[in-house]
N, C-alpha and C positions, 0 to 999 in steps of 0.2 A: 164178885155182885153177878146177878141173875139180871141178863137182859130187859127184860121184863119189867123192872123194877126201875130201871134208869131213869138219873134226876128227872124228874115233873114230866112237864106238859110238852118239853123240846120245842120252846119257841121262841121267836120274837118278839120282845115285850118293849111298847113305850108307855110310859107312865107318866103322867100329871097328879102329882098328889099332896093330899095337903097332911100337915102335922106341927107337933110343936117341940119335938124334940129328935134327936140322930140317932140312929141307929148303935155306934158305938160297938159294943160286943154283948148287948142284952136282945132281949125278942123286941119285934118294930113296935112303933111307938101307933098308936090310936091316929085315925087320917077323918077330918072332917070331911060331912056332905056336899061341901058347895065350896065354888072358890070367889075369895072373900076379893070386895067391889075392887081396893087400892091397886090388884094386879093386872089390870086393864085386860083391852082387846087385843090378843094375837092370832096370828096363821092356825095357833093349834084351837082357840076358841072358836074361829069358824068350821073348823073340822068335827071339833067335837059337841058343836051345834046343830049339827046334820046337814051344813052349808055348804060341804067341799068333801073332797073321795082325795086330793093329791096329797101322798105320804109327807110324814112332817119332812122341814129342813135341815140336814147334817149341823148347817153350820147354827144352830141354834142351843148344842149341845157337847160337851168335854167330854172325853173321853177317862172313864176312872181305872178300871179294868177291862182285863178280858183272858179269857179260859177255853178250853178243849176239854171236851167229854169224852175220856175214852174207854173202851172195855175191854179186855183180852188182847185181841188183836186187832179189835174194831174201832176205827175213829167216830163216834155218834155225832155229836156238832161243834162247831165254835162257837162261840158267845160273844158280845160285848155288852158293857155298860155304862152310857154316859147321862151326866145330868147337866139342866143348863147352868146350875150355877160351880160347879165343878165340886160338890159336897156329895155325902153321903146320901141314900133316899132317903125323903119322909124328912128332910132335916129343916126347911123351911115353906112357908104358907103356901108361895108361889112356885115353886121348883117344880119343873119337869123331869121326867127319868124317860130315857129310851134305855132300852133293852134288847137285845136283836140277838139273832141266834140263828146260823146257814147249816144247814141239813148235809150230810158226810155221811147219808146212804139212806136209803125209801123207810118210809114206816108209814102203818095205816092209822086211817080212825080213827080205829077200837085200840092201838097201843097208844095212841097221844092220850086218849081219857083213860085205860088202864093205869098209862105210868103217871098221870095226873091222878088218880086215885089212889093208887100206894103210895105217895110222897104225903098227901092230908093223912092217910094214915101215918105213914110213919111220925107226923106230926102233932100224931093225936089228934088232929082235929074231928069234933064231933060229926056224925054223919050226916046228923038232919041241917048242920048249917052247910055244907059241904055236895048234897045231891040234888037237888034243882041247878048247881052250877053244873055239873055233869054232863043233865042232858041236854043243856043249851050247848055246850059245850061239843057233843057228839053232831049237834045240828051245824055247829060253826064249824067245824075244822075239817079241812078236805084231806086226803091222803097225800100224804109228801115224797116225795123225788130226792136223790143227792141233788145237792146245786138250790132246792128250793129256800125260802126263806117266811117265815109266816113274823106279824108285828102287834104290837099292840100300844093305841094310845088311850090313855084316861086321865081322866081329873074329876075331883068330885065323885057324882054319880056314875058318872058316863064311861062304859071306855069300848074302845071302838080297834079290832081286829083287821088286821092286812093281812092279803097271802102277795109276795113276790109285789108289794107295794102297790096293793091294788084294796081297797075298800071292800070288807065281803058281808060284816055283822056288827051288830055291838050289841052293851050289855048295861043294863042300867042297875046299877048294884052301889051302895054306900061303903061294903066292903070289902067287893070282889079283887079289887087290884092289890090290895097290900096282903089278903089272901092270898093271892096266887103268886107274888113274887116273893112272897115267905118259904115258897118252897126253892128259891136259891139264897136266900137273905137271911132268913130266918138262923138264930143262933143253932139250935138242932138240928139243922137242913142235913140230910145224909152225905151228901158231897160237901164236906168244912173247907178241903181244897180250893173245890171253884167256888165256895164265898170269899174265901180269904183273897181270891186272883184276881175277883170281880169289882170287890170295892177296896181293891190295893191298900192305901194308908191308911182307911178311913176305919180299920176297926183296931 
């Protein structure tokens, strides 16, 4: 596999999302655009509402799986997938998802964006759906050095990005979080081994 088409945007993601069914071995289910009122208020709500800048506390999540992406002789990144209820992503209305990637090599902003587009093309996502997201991501993501971490916190329509645990930007969209996480978790991902390792026994 050519390095230019390495899986996804190579980032760390935290996602709180809404759905009514599990991933299993099927396509990711549809997500809601807002948090149900019965979920209550949490530390994550404060950050998603723009009132906080602290990185989400790790004790709120349980590990589902972890994986390392390597291409030939190069280690690219290490990733972990965690959820607030120890179930597969998108399995309940109040679930939160934390997807973390620690980079093992430098990668430029341009490479991150190009890799993301390549993976959406692999998944046959319509260009009209993702074109606007690529423009936003090109403004948000920094150049990466070995040891850096990117993360994302999302719930409903709001997705917040962190760089080395510092908030850097947000995207408001009801579809972005599911579309982006699908790079790794869709049943047609280009890295089936990583998907299996990240979802653990949930598939």
